[in-house]
N, C-alpha and C positions, 0 to 999 in steps of 0.2 A: 443488450439488458436491463433495465431499468429500477435506478440505487437509491441515496442518496447520496454526496457533492463529498468524499470522502476526506480527512481534515492530518492533519499534524497530530492533532489530536486522537484518532482511531487509534486504537491499542489491537496493532497489529502483533499479532506473532505464530513461532512455531509453533509445531504438532508438541516437543521437546519442552515448552515454558518459557522462548526466547524471546524477548522483548523488538525489534524491527523497531527504524525510525526512518524515514523516506528520504532523500536527496535524488534532484531539483524539489526543489515547492517554483510553483508558480512566482515569479514576483510580477500582474498586476492586474491576479483575481486572487479576491478575496467572498469570505463566507463569515460572517460574521467577524469580521477582524484578522483569520486566522487562512495562509494563503492553500488555498486548492491545489494535490497531488493528481500533477498529469502521468499519466500509466506508463511515460516513459518513467519516471525517479522507479529509486532501486532501493530499497527497504535493506539497512545494515542488522544484522543478527546479533544480538550483544546477551547473552547470558542461555543459552540455551546450553539441555540440560545434556547428554551425546558428548559438549566436552569433557566431561565428567568420567561417564564410562571407560570410555577411550578406546573400547568397542571401534567407530566410526564418526571420522569428519564433522564434527560440529556444521552446525546450519550455517553456514559467511553470510549470507547476499542472498535475497527471495527477488521475488515481483511479479505480477498481475498480469492473466494476462486478455482479460476483459475489460475493459472498460463502456465509458458514453458512444453513443454511434449518431444523435443529433446534436451536442455539446461540445463545441472543440476547448480549449482554453489558447491562450499562445506561451510557449512552452523553448525555451534559443532558437527561439527567431521564425519555431513552424507549428502549425496549429496541430496539435494531439488530445487525442479521446483523456476523460478525464474518469480517474477509475471512482466508481462506486464503491459504496458495501451496501449490504454486506456481500464482502464477492471470496472467492479462492485461489491464493495461488499457488507458487512451489521456489521453493527455498533451491540457494544451490548449495555444496555440494548431495546434498544429497535427496534432492528428489522427497522432498516429505514438503505437505502438503503450509503453506502461511495461512493464515484467517483473519480477515478483517471487519471482525463481528459488527450489527448494526447499535453506533453506537455515538458519543461527538452529536454533532449539529443535526439540526431536523425538520429544517426552515426550506436549502436546498433539494430537489430531487428531480433528476433529470435520469428522460430516456439515452 
C-alpha cells in the first residue's frame, strides 16, 4: 500500500471528530525534522463527541493495520513498517474508523 510516510503532524481523527496523537514515535528516523510514526504506534483519542452523548463509550485509542511493506524503521529494537497516509484504521472500544488524510509532508513516498 504506497503512500506518504506519516508524521505526528498528520491530523488523525476518529469518525466523531476526536483528534489522535501517536506514541511511541521513531527515535531514529526523521523526515523534515519530525519523527516517523511506526505502524506499532497507538493513537490516544481526545475530544470524541460520543463522550457527550452518553449513549456509548467514546473512542479512546486507535491504530492502523496497514503500513509500508518495503520501508522499515527501527522501533523498540525491532524493524516495523511505517504508517502511510492516506490510511484507515480502527478506534477502540467503538470499532469506528480512524482516518489519516493526506497532509503534512509530501517528500517521502514509500511502499
